[in-house]
MDTraj code that builds the backbone (N, CA, C; nanometers):
import mdtraj as md
import numpy as np

residues = "MET ASN GLN GLN VAL ARG PHE ASP LEU LYS THR PHE TYR LEU LYS ASP VAL SER PHE GLU SER PRO LYS THR PRO GLY ILE PHE THR THR GLU ALA LEU GLN PRO GLN VAL ASP VAL GLN ILE ASN ILE SER HIS ASN SER LEU ASP GLN ALA ALA GLY ILE TYR GLU VAL ILE LEU ALA VAL THR VAL THR ALA LYS SER GLY ASP GLU ALA ILE PHE LEU ILE GLU ALA GLN GLN ALA GLY VAL PHE GLU MET SER GLY PHE THR ASP ASP GLN LEU GLU GLY LEU LEU GLU VAL HIS ALA PRO GLN ALA LEU PHE PRO PHE ALA ARG GLU VAL ILE SER ASN LEU GLY ALA LYS GLY GLY PHE PRO GLN LEU LEU LEU THR PRO VAL ASN PHE ASP VAL LEU TYR GLN GLN LYS LYS GLN SER GLU THR ALA PRO GLU SER GLN SER GLY GLU SER GLN VAL ASP GLU THR ALA ARG GLY ASN GLY SER GLY SER THR THR VAL ASP".split()
xyz = np.array([
    [-7.4625, -3.4933, -0.2032],
    [-7.5401, -3.3670, -0.2450],
    [-7.4803, -3.2112, -0.2615],
    [-7.5044, -3.1941, -0.4113],
    [-7.4210, -3.0356, -0.4335],
    [-7.4819, -2.9266, -0.3582],
    [-7.4225, -2.8570, -0.3101],
    [-7.4797, -2.7087, -0.2385],
    [-7.4751, -2.6361, -0.3647],
    [-7.5680, -2.5603, -0.4006],
    [-7.5963, -2.4417, -0.4767],
    [-7.5068, -2.3150, -0.4412],
    [-7.3974, -2.2752, -0.5361],
    [-7.3055, -2.1682, -0.4637],
    [-7.3660, -2.0305, -0.5168],
    [-7.3831, -1.9568, -0.3942],
    [-7.4832, -1.8252, -0.3983],
    [-7.3771, -1.7130, -0.3328],
    [-7.3778, -1.6143, -0.4100],
    [-7.3611, -1.4547, -0.3426],
    [-7.4340, -1.3710, -0.4029],
    [-7.5172, -1.3114, -0.2935],
    [-7.5958, -1.2286, -0.3374],
    [-7.6196, -1.1158, -0.2196],
    [-7.6322, -0.9792, -0.3004],
    [-7.6588, -0.8875, -0.2045],
    [-7.7898, -0.8406, -0.1881],
    [-7.8604, -0.9165, -0.0548],
    [-7.9858, -0.9090, -0.0121],
    [-8.0670, -0.7700, -0.0067],
    [-7.9594, -0.6740, 0.0689],
    [-8.0100, -0.5107, 0.0978],
    [-7.8896, -0.4659, 0.1415],
    [-7.8808, -0.3338, 0.1094],
    [-7.7725, -0.2278, 0.1689],
    [-7.8414, -0.1090, 0.2305],
    [-7.7680, -0.0392, 0.3505],
    [-7.8451, 0.0107, 0.4038],
    [-7.7391, 0.1438, 0.4789],
    [-7.7679, 0.2262, 0.4995],
    [-7.7026, 0.3186, 0.5907],
    [-7.6571, 0.2925, 0.7408],
    [-7.5831, 0.2454, 0.7994],
    [-7.5871, 0.1762, 0.9155],
    [-7.5943, 0.3305, 1.0233],
    [-7.4711, 0.3943, 0.9935],
    [-7.4232, 0.5065, 1.1082],
    [-7.3728, 0.6131, 1.0160],
    [-7.4027, 0.7520, 1.0441],
    [-7.3545, 0.8513, 0.9789],
    [-7.2972, 0.9597, 1.0723],
    [-7.1621, 1.0362, 1.0444],
    [-7.1815, 1.1717, 1.1230],
    [-7.0838, 1.2447, 1.0478],
    [-7.1368, 1.3751, 1.0694],
    [-7.0739, 1.4914, 0.9727],
    [-7.0296, 1.6215, 1.0893],
    [-6.8910, 1.6390, 1.0798],
    [-6.8517, 1.7430, 1.2166],
    [-6.7687, 1.8699, 1.1318],
    [-6.8045, 1.9912, 1.1408],
    [-6.6892, 2.0721, 1.0775],
    [-6.6912, 2.2385, 1.1766],
    [-6.5721, 2.1691, 1.3023],
    [-6.5940, 2.2530, 1.3988],
    [-6.5422, 2.3966, 1.3839],
    [-6.4979, 2.4127, 1.2681],
    [-6.4125, 2.5944, 1.2290],
    [-6.5453, 2.6469, 1.1344],
    [-6.6508, 2.6084, 1.0978],
    [-6.7554, 2.6712, 1.0453],
    [-6.8217, 2.7948, 1.1305],
    [-6.8597, 2.9034, 1.0934],
    [-6.8316, 2.9430, 0.9300],
    [-6.7060, 3.0026, 0.8855],
    [-6.6123, 3.0171, 1.0090],
    [-6.4976, 3.0769, 0.9835],
    [-6.4093, 3.0220, 0.8735],
    [-6.4310, 2.8853, 0.8689],
    [-6.3211, 2.8110, 0.7327],
    [-6.3433, 2.8711, 0.6333],
    [-6.4663, 2.8998, 0.6263],
    [-6.5123, 2.9615, 0.4433],
    [-6.4485, 3.0817, 0.4168],
    [-6.3876, 3.1608, 0.5149],
    [-6.3186, 3.3176, 0.4897],
    [-6.1724, 3.2821, 0.4646],
    [-6.1046, 3.1734, 0.4799],
    [-5.9623, 3.1318, 0.4670],
    [-5.9272, 3.1184, 0.3489],
    [-5.8086, 3.2211, 0.2891],
    [-5.7761, 3.2117, 0.1794],
    [-5.7207, 3.1035, 0.1666],
    [-5.6849, 3.0410, 0.0368],
    [-5.5961, 2.9381, -0.0344],
    [-5.5653, 2.8121, 0.0714],
    [-5.6780, 2.7633, 0.1149],
    [-5.7156, 2.6698, 0.2236],
    [-5.6690, 2.5334, 0.1500],
    [-5.5268, 2.4866, 0.1859],
    [-5.4840, 2.3135, 0.1480],
    [-5.5512, 2.2497, 0.2390],
    [-5.6236, 2.1669, 0.2447],
    [-5.6379, 2.0495, 0.3263],
    [-5.6075, 1.9123, 0.3258],
    [-5.5322, 1.8667, 0.4146],
    [-5.4550, 1.7565, 0.4000],
    [-5.5875, 1.6290, 0.4309],
    [-5.6159, 1.5463, 0.3171],
    [-5.7287, 1.4570, 0.3796],
    [-5.6778, 1.3217, 0.4132],
    [-5.7196, 1.2651, 0.5125],
    [-5.7073, 1.1310, 0.5414],
    [-5.8208, 1.0271, 0.5453],
    [-5.7977, 0.9031, 0.4900],
    [-5.9059, 0.8074, 0.4657],
    [-5.8857, 0.6750, 0.5333],
    [-5.9883, 0.6560, 0.6558],
    [-5.9594, 0.5258, 0.7101],
    [-6.0592, 0.4276, 0.6949],
    [-6.0265, 0.2803, 0.6510],
    [-6.1373, 0.1943, 0.5915],
    [-6.1550, 0.1122, 0.6810],
    [-6.2572, 0.0767, 0.7680],
    [-6.2672, -0.0596, 0.8393],
    [-6.3614, -0.1591, 0.7763],
    [-6.3427, -0.2840, 0.7738],
    [-6.4133, -0.3640, 0.7189],
    [-6.4446, -0.4703, 0.8251],
    [-6.5937, -0.5059, 0.8743],
    [-6.6443, -0.5969, 0.9775],
    [-6.7403, -0.6539, 0.9461],
    [-6.7461, -0.7669, 0.9907],
    [-6.8969, -0.8724, 0.9595],
    [-6.9239, -0.9659, 1.0272],
    [-7.0101, -0.9949, 1.0498],
    [-7.0754, -1.1092, 1.1438],
    [-7.2026, -1.1758, 1.0670],
    [-7.2403, -1.3046, 1.1034],
    [-7.3276, -1.3942, 1.0767],
    [-7.4444, -1.3627, 1.1344],
    [-7.5496, -1.3635, 1.0517],
    [-7.6886, -1.3336, 1.1006],
    [-7.7578, -1.4614, 1.1143],
    [-7.6979, -1.5490, 1.0467],
    [-7.7765, -1.7033, 1.0101],
    [-7.6567, -1.7732, 0.9244],
    [-7.5830, -1.8256, 1.0105],
    [-7.4671, -1.8969, 0.9770],
    [-7.5140, -2.0337, 0.8833],
    [-7.6212, -2.0956, 0.9389],
    [-7.6738, -2.2350, 0.8732],
    [-7.7221, -2.1589, 0.6999],
    [-7.7983, -2.0579, 0.7161],
    [-7.8652, -2.0339, 0.5734],
    [-7.7588, -1.9573, 0.4861],
    [-7.6324, -1.8986, 0.5191],
    [-7.5239, -1.8292, 0.4969],
    [-7.5650, -1.6595, 0.4789],
    [-7.6373, -1.6280, 0.5859],
    [-7.6491, -1.4950, 0.5564],
    [-7.5576, -1.4110, 0.6952],
    [-7.4997, -1.2983, 0.6113],
    [-7.3934, -1.2437, 0.6966],
    [-7.4469, -1.0930, 0.6823],
    [-7.3997, -0.9850, 0.7567],
    [-7.4120, -0.8537, 0.7285],
    [-7.2491, -0.8512, 0.7478],
    [-7.2399, -0.7406, 0.6327],
    [-7.0803, -0.6674, 0.6307],
    [-7.1119, -0.5192, 0.6357],
    [-7.0050, -0.4504, 0.7187],
    [-6.9782, -0.3321, 0.7334],
    [-6.8831, -0.2748, 0.7012],
    [-6.9050, -0.1775, 0.5845],
    [-6.7711, -0.0848, 0.5703],
    [-6.7832, 0.0421, 0.6178],
    [-6.6852, 0.0335, 0.7143],
    [-6.6947, 0.2040, 0.7602],
    [-6.5688, 0.2727, 0.7334],
    [-6.5835, 0.3730, 0.6574],
    [-6.5263, 0.4997, 0.6384],
    [-6.5118, 0.6218, 0.7008],
    [-6.3843, 0.6530, 0.7221],
    [-6.3901, 0.8079, 0.8124],
    [-6.2795, 0.8950, 0.7362],
    [-6.3454, 0.9901, 0.6930],
    [-6.2535, 1.0830, 0.6061],
    [-6.2254, 1.2195, 0.7138],
    [-6.0957, 1.2649, 0.7217],
    [-6.0431, 1.3927, 0.7946],
    [-5.9748, 1.4552, 0.7140],
    [-6.0577, 1.6008, 0.7339],
    [-5.9689, 1.7020, 0.6572],
    [-5.9169, 1.7857, 0.7294],
    [-5.7803, 1.8251, 0.7320],
    [-5.7329, 1.9158, 0.8343],
    [-5.6371, 2.0163, 0.7673],
    [-5.5959, 2.1456, 0.8208],
    [-5.5100, 2.2299, 0.7560],
    [-5.4553, 2.2734, 0.8863],
    [-5.3075, 2.2075, 0.8402],
    [-5.2442, 2.2065, 0.9590],
    [-5.2555, 2.1149, 1.0933],
    [-5.3011, 2.1693, 1.1950],
    [-5.3445, 2.0840, 1.3198],
    [-5.4759, 2.1453, 1.3337],
    [-5.5303, 2.2117, 1.2512],
    [-5.6944, 2.2154, 1.2697],
    [-5.7646, 2.1466, 1.1756],
    [-5.8932, 2.0759, 1.2415],
    [-5.9710, 2.0014, 1.1529],
    [-6.0479, 2.0875, 1.1031],
    [-6.1043, 2.0432, 0.9724],
    [-6.1466, 2.1424, 0.8842],
    [-6.2908, 2.0706, 0.8791],
    [-6.3204, 1.9158, 0.8612],
    [-6.4050, 1.8358, 0.8790],
    [-6.3826, 1.7061, 0.9078],
    [-6.4884, 1.6112, 0.9511],
    [-6.4792, 1.5111, 0.9931],
    [-6.6125, 1.4034, 0.9495],
    [-6.5971, 1.3196, 0.8497],
    [-6.6811, 1.2539, 0.8080],
    [-6.6734, 1.0881, 0.8595],
    [-6.7809, 1.0335, 0.8962],
    [-6.7818, 0.8999, 0.9577],
    [-6.9233, 0.8254, 0.8951],
    [-6.8892, 0.7358, 0.8095],
    [-6.9750, 0.6766, 0.7394],
    [-6.9700, 0.5123, 0.7567],
    [-7.0830, 0.4627, 0.7792],
    [-7.1023, 0.2913, 0.7970],
    [-7.1914, 0.2433, 0.7053],
    [-7.1547, 0.2001, 0.5832],
    [-7.2133, 0.1430, 0.4801],
    [-7.2261, 0.0055, 0.4807],
    [-7.3615, -0.0640, 0.5094],
    [-7.3895, -0.2034, 0.5432],
    [-7.4617, -0.2635, 0.4692],
    [-7.4374, -0.3907, 0.4536],
    [-7.5139, -0.4638, 0.3545],
    [-7.5712, -0.6414, 0.4026],
    [-7.6656, -0.6951, 0.3855],
    [-7.6892, -0.8186, 0.4089],
    [-7.6739, -0.9004, 0.3018],
    [-7.5629, -1.0016, 0.3003],
    [-7.5471, -1.0826, 0.2037],
    [-7.5977, -1.2373, 0.2132],
    [-7.6057, -1.3140, 0.1199],
    [-7.6238, -1.4346, 0.1214],
    [-7.5242, -1.5190, 0.0627],
    [-7.4319, -1.5805, 0.1224],
    [-7.3388, -1.6565, 0.0744],
    [-7.3125, -1.8027, 0.1291],
    [-7.3196, -1.8629, 0.0041],
    [-7.3748, -2.0276, 0.0570],
    [-7.3087, -2.1053, -0.0437],
    [-7.2806, -2.2222, 0.0114],
    [-7.1584, -2.3236, -0.0974],
    [-7.0236, -2.2887, -0.1603],
    [-6.9666, -2.2273, -0.0230],
    [-6.8254, -2.1686, -0.0483],
    [-6.7665, -2.2445, 0.0623],
    [-6.6265, -2.2563, 0.0251],
    [-6.5197, -2.3153, 0.1463],
    [-6.4863, -2.2138, 0.2552],
    [-6.4659, -2.2382, 0.3452],
    [-6.4023, -2.1490, 0.4850],
    [-6.3285, -2.0488, 0.3887],
    [-6.2337, -2.0794, 0.3211],
    [-6.1269, -1.9817, 0.2747],
    [-6.1957, -1.8897, 0.1758],
    [-6.2919, -1.9192, 0.0835],
    [-6.3561, -1.8930, -0.0375],
    [-6.4804, -1.7708, 0.0282],
    [-6.5400, -1.8159, 0.1482],
    [-6.5904, -1.7233, 0.2442],
    [-6.5448, -1.6247, 0.3027],
    [-6.4442, -1.6348, 0.3540],
    [-6.3341, -1.5214, 0.4146],
    [-6.3224, -1.4117, 0.2749],
    [-6.2785, -1.4670, 0.1748],
    [-6.2333, -1.3601, 0.0794],
    [-6.3530, -1.2788, 0.0018],
    [-6.4753, -1.3585, 0.0293],
    [-6.6133, -1.2797, -0.0035],
    [-6.6208, -1.1475, 0.0887],
    [-6.6178, -1.2051, 0.2273],
    [-6.6342, -1.1339, 0.3368],
    [-6.5879, -1.0173, 0.3556],
    [-6.4425, -1.0326, 0.3118],
    [-6.3208, -0.9156, 0.3253],
    [-6.3227, -0.8280, 0.2090],
    [-6.3361, -0.8989, 0.0778],
    [-6.3112, -0.8537, -0.0359],
    [-6.4342, -0.8181, -0.1463],
    [-6.5307, -0.9011, -0.1602],
    [-6.6362, -0.8803, -0.2642],
    [-6.7374, -0.8101, -0.2024],
    [-6.7691, -0.8525, -0.0938],
    [-6.8713, -0.7797, -0.0122],
    [-6.8441, -0.6176, -0.0006],
    [-6.7464, -0.6023, 0.0548],
    [-6.6544, -0.4439, 0.0776],
    [-6.6804, -0.3902, -0.0610],
    [-6.6143, -0.4514, -0.1570],
    [-6.6403, -0.3935, -0.3055],
    [-6.7564, -0.3661, -0.3405],
    [-6.8863, -0.4212, -0.3193],
    [-7.0086, -0.4243, -0.3522],
    [-7.0644, -0.3089, -0.2820],
    [-7.0257, -0.2883, -0.1719],
    [-7.0587, -0.1567, -0.0759],
    [-6.9787, -0.0232, -0.0770],
    [-6.8907, -0.0352, -0.1424],
    [-6.7852, 0.0851, -0.1611],
    [-6.8412, 0.1964, -0.2616],
    [-6.9329, 0.1643, -0.3753],
    [-7.0057, 0.2871, -0.4390],
    [-7.1060, 0.3638, -0.3477],
    [-7.1372, 0.3073, -0.2588],
    [-7.2655, 0.3547, -0.1797],
    [-7.2049, 0.4236, -0.0485],
    [-7.1060, 0.3788, -0.0016],
    [-7.0338, 0.4651, 0.0798],
    [-6.9591, 0.5939, 0.0173],
    [-6.9169, 0.5796, -0.0950],
    [-6.8283, 0.7015, -0.1702],
    [-6.9511, 0.7931, -0.2084],
    [-7.0522, 0.7669, -0.2486],
    [-7.1615, 0.8482, -0.2621],
    [-7.2378, 0.9400, -0.1116],
    [-7.2205, 0.8664, -0.0151],
    [-7.2624, 0.9333, 0.1030],
    [-7.1706, 1.0292, 0.1414],
    [-7.0304, 0.9953, 0.1457],
    [-6.8827, 1.0836, 0.1763],
    [-6.9016, 1.2012, 0.0948],
    [-6.9358, 1.1647, -0.0582],
    [-6.9561, 1.3048, -0.1129],
    [-7.0324, 1.3877, -0.1060],
    [-7.1509, 1.3540, -0.0813],
    [-7.2849, 1.4251, -0.0486],
    [-7.2790, 1.4734, 0.0859],
    [-7.2100, 1.4350, 0.1993],
    [-7.1789, 1.4883, 0.3149],
    [-7.0995, 1.6048, 0.2926],
    [-7.0050, 1.5670, 0.2405],
    [-6.8878, 1.6973, 0.2209],
    [-6.9622, 1.8113, 0.1579],
    [-7.0170, 1.7901, 0.0560],
    [-7.0741, 1.8925, -0.0436],
    [-7.1802, 1.9783, 0.0314],
    [-7.2644, 1.8991, 0.1449],
    [-7.3679, 1.9182, 0.1871],
    [-7.3075, 2.0483, 0.3232],
    [-7.1897, 1.9947, 0.3442],
    [-7.1278, 2.0746, 0.4595],
    [-7.0737, 2.1918, 0.4255],
    [-7.0712, 2.2131, 0.2780],
    [-7.0414, 2.3544, 0.1798],
    [-6.9038, 2.3482, 0.1583],
    [-6.8361, 2.1946, 0.1349],
    [-6.7028, 2.1902, 0.0625],
    [-6.6949, 2.1077, -0.0527],
    [-6.5992, 2.1454, -0.1414],
    [-6.5813, 2.0901, -0.2540],
    [-6.6097, 1.9299, -0.2665],
    [-6.6700, 1.9132, -0.3817],
    [-6.7098, 1.7528, -0.4004],
    [-6.5722, 1.6757, -0.3395],
    [-6.5875, 1.5647, -0.2817],
    [-6.4735, 1.4656, -0.2461],
    [-6.5044, 1.3613, -0.2931],
    [-6.4580, 1.2932, -0.4082],
    [-6.4541, 1.1566, -0.4496],
    [-6.3422, 1.0646, -0.4302],
    [-6.3922, 0.9647, -0.3192],
    [-6.2727, 0.8899, -0.2820],
    [-6.2533, 0.7964, -0.4174],
    [-6.1071, 0.8021, -0.3965],
    [-6.0368, 0.6975, -0.5456],
    [-6.0429, 0.5378, -0.4891],
    [-6.0852, 0.4917, -0.6130],
    [-6.1417, 0.3583, -0.5949],
    [-6.0301, 0.2723, -0.5110],
    [-6.0872, 0.1480, -0.4468],
    [-5.9987, 0.0675, -0.3389],
    [-5.9915, -0.0617, -0.4184],
    [-5.8568, -0.1004, -0.3632],
    [-5.8357, -0.2697, -0.4273],
    [-5.8563, -0.3370, -0.2745],
    [-5.9804, -0.3826, -0.2808],
    [-5.9817, -0.4581, -0.1765],
    [-5.8988, -0.6006, -0.1496],
    [-5.8717, -0.6290, -0.2821],
    [-5.8279, -0.7787, -0.2975],
    [-5.6700, -0.7361, -0.2221],
    [-5.6150, -0.6443, -0.2785],
    [-5.4730, -0.5996, -0.2262],
    [-5.4688, -0.5503, -0.0776],
    [-5.5885, -0.5011, -0.0203],
    [-5.5905, -0.5151, 0.1263],
    [-5.5900, -0.6360, 0.1830],
    [-5.6858, -0.7228, 0.1227],
    [-5.6994, -0.8577, 0.2055],
    [-5.5419, -0.9318, 0.1865],
    [-5.5117, -0.9116, 0.0932],
    [-5.3693, -0.9962, 0.0823],
    [-5.2880, -0.9553, 0.2084],
    [-5.2713, -0.7898, 0.1959],
    [-5.1867, -0.7374, 0.3262],
    [-5.1952, -0.7794, 0.4259],
    [-5.3558, -0.7946, 0.4783],
    [-5.3970, -0.8408, 0.5698],
    [-5.3317, -0.9677, 0.6200],
    [-5.3716, -1.0568, 0.5365],
    [-5.3207, -1.1829, 0.5521],
    [-5.1854, -1.2212, 0.5706],
    [-5.0874, -1.1287, 0.4953],
    [-4.9567, -1.1462, 0.5250],
    [-4.9277, -1.0882, 0.6301],
    [-4.9852, -0.9696, 0.7282],
    [-4.9260, -0.9278, 0.8376],
    [-4.9953, -1.0203, 0.9470],
    [-5.0855, -1.1243, 0.9156],
    [-5.1542, -1.2232, 1.0176],
    [-5.0140, -1.3370, 1.0109],
    [-4.9536, -1.3601, 0.9164],
    [-4.8358, -1.4438, 0.9414],
    [-4.7041, -1.4149, 0.9493],
    [-4.7079, -1.2596, 0.9932],
    [-4.5509, -1.2038, 1.0022],
    [-4.5571, -1.1965, 1.1329],
    [-4.4425, -1.1975, 1.1926],
    [-4.4153, -1.1456, 1.3425],
    [-4.4721, -1.0223, 1.3882],
    [-4.5436, -1.0274, 1.5118],
    [-4.5626, -0.9183, 1.5629],
    [-4.4732, -0.7825, 1.5525],
    [-4.5015, -0.6559, 1.5360],
    [-4.4432, -0.5532, 1.5281],
    [-4.3609, -0.5455, 1.7074],
    [-4.2502, -0.4507, 1.6880],
    [-4.1772, -0.4395, 1.8116],
    [-4.2613, -0.4032, 1.9164],
    [-4.3769, -0.3319, 1.9071],
    [-4.4654, -0.2575, 2.0102],
    [-4.5407, -0.3744, 2.0493],
    [-4.5370, -0.5016, 2.0272],
    [-4.6107, -0.5858, 2.0524],
    [-4.7694, -0.6205, 2.0093],
    [-4.7802, -0.5199, 1.9147],
    [-4.9526, -0.5125, 1.8821],
    [-4.9069, -0.5606, 1.7447],
    [-5.0191, -0.6406, 1.7073],
    [-5.0523, -0.6947, 1.5591],
    [-5.1134, -0.5702, 1.4955],
    [-5.0692, -0.5931, 1.3451],
    [-5.1236, -0.4800, 1.2878],
    [-5.2706, -0.5119, 1.2260],
    [-5.3224, -0.6100, 1.2514],
    [-5.4756, -0.6731, 1.2071],
    [-5.5503, -0.7063, 1.3242],
    [-5.6671, -0.6790, 1.3564],
    [-5.7472, -0.7219, 1.4585],
    [-5.7539, -0.8787, 1.4543],
    [-5.7456, -0.9193, 1.5799],
    [-5.7476, -1.0785, 1.6001],
    [-5.8759, -1.1012, 1.5651],
    [-6.0016, -1.0505, 1.5726],
    [-6.1389, -1.0603, 1.5444],
    [-6.1824, -1.1148, 1.4048],
    [-6.0715, -1.0581, 1.3221],
    [-6.0689, -1.0460, 1.1873],
    [-6.0567, -1.1927, 1.1169],
    [-6.0214, -1.2729, 1.1751],
    [-5.9826, -1.4089, 1.1307],
    [-6.1261, -1.4648, 1.0729],
    [-6.1333, -1.5529, 0.9735],
    [-6.2476, -1.5933, 0.9169],
    [-6.3605, -1.6865, 1.0032],
    [-6.4017, -1.6478, 1.1179],
    [-6.4632, -1.7072, 1.2197],
    [-6.6240, -1.6711, 1.2103],
    [-6.6683, -1.5748, 1.0723],
    [-6.7983, -1.5318, 1.0781],
    [-6.8274, -1.4268, 1.1626],
    [-6.7295, -1.3486, 1.2333],
    [-6.7303, -1.2181, 1.2686],
    [-6.5900, -1.1587, 1.2761],
    [-6.5703, -1.0326, 1.2430],
    [-6.4439, -0.9934, 1.2296],
    [-6.4369, -0.8417, 1.2036],
    [-6.3038, -0.7998, 1.2013],
    [-6.3055, -0.6639, 1.1380],
    [-6.1330, -0.6594, 1.0828],
    [-6.1345, -0.5648, 0.9823],
    [-6.0149, -0.5504, 0.8980],
    [-6.0053, -0.3609, 0.9053],
    [-5.8934, -0.3271, 0.9592],
    [-5.8576, -0.2130, 0.9632],
    [-5.7678, -0.1543, 0.8591],
    [-5.7877, -0.0867, 0.7864],
    [-5.6902, -0.0335, 0.6558],
    [-5.6535, 0.1227, 0.6825],
    [-5.5340, 0.1477, 0.6647],
    [-5.4938, 0.3119, 0.6698],
    [-5.4780, 0.3519, 0.5648],
])
top = md.Topology()
chain = top.add_chain()
for i, resn in enumerate(residues, 1):
    res = top.add_residue(resn, chain, resSeq=i)
    for name in ("N", "CA", "C"):
        top.add_atom(name, md.element.get_by_symbol(name[0]), res)
traj = md.Trajectory(xyz[None], top)
């Protein structure tokens, strides 16, 4: 019996969001502000109904803007989605959870980040596109590479394709 192959975004939603700007309103009077922006991406997923192929994928994006050592703003957003993924091998499923699902969620997360920054009084911040396939390949390589000298693995151990996990990208 052949199982039908299915990859479907059932729904997407904003799971959590936060905006902080500790130096307002004074920061708006600073001349020639040259912020350094850091973007962190974390992908996590878990099985809601493994037999039916229903998974939740969470794309967490953290944007920190600093001027020197002073924080200008911090935006944290968790864009999530419920996906139906059936008829795939375990390796294919892992790729869907780590690459294709986050790729489908990214435009929504990008919009949230941009809107929050603008509503906080800052110039529009457009995140550059992310190549989730390259990030996934780097994660896989780091899993097979020896651990770093500090003894810590570069990738969270729960990220292995067991239906629940996370990947952190700096």
